C-alpha positions, 0 to 999 in steps of 0.5 A: 071699563067693562060697560061700553054703553052707559045711560045717565037718566033723570040728571039735572045738567049744568052746561059749560056756559053755567046754564041750567039744562034741566032734567035730561039724560046722557048716553055714553058710548066707549067713554065718549058722550054720544047724546044728551036729550030729554030721553034715550032709548035704553033697549041696547044699553049695558048699564043704566044709572038713575041720577034723580036728584043729582046734578051732572056737570062737566069735568074740570081740566087742570091746564097748568100742569104737565103730564 
């Protein structure tokens, strides 16, 4: 991935415990979620993704297969 820091803003977040978190922003640094909050300072962000009207949910991991 060429961008080291990504901000996803205005996303409706569905948490792993099936709770609706509401409209939040997510900061990703080096492919790791670094912050989830109401707003993230975007001065030092390489890429900004506006997720207005979109749902952000955790990735699904299939533990029944071997790699």
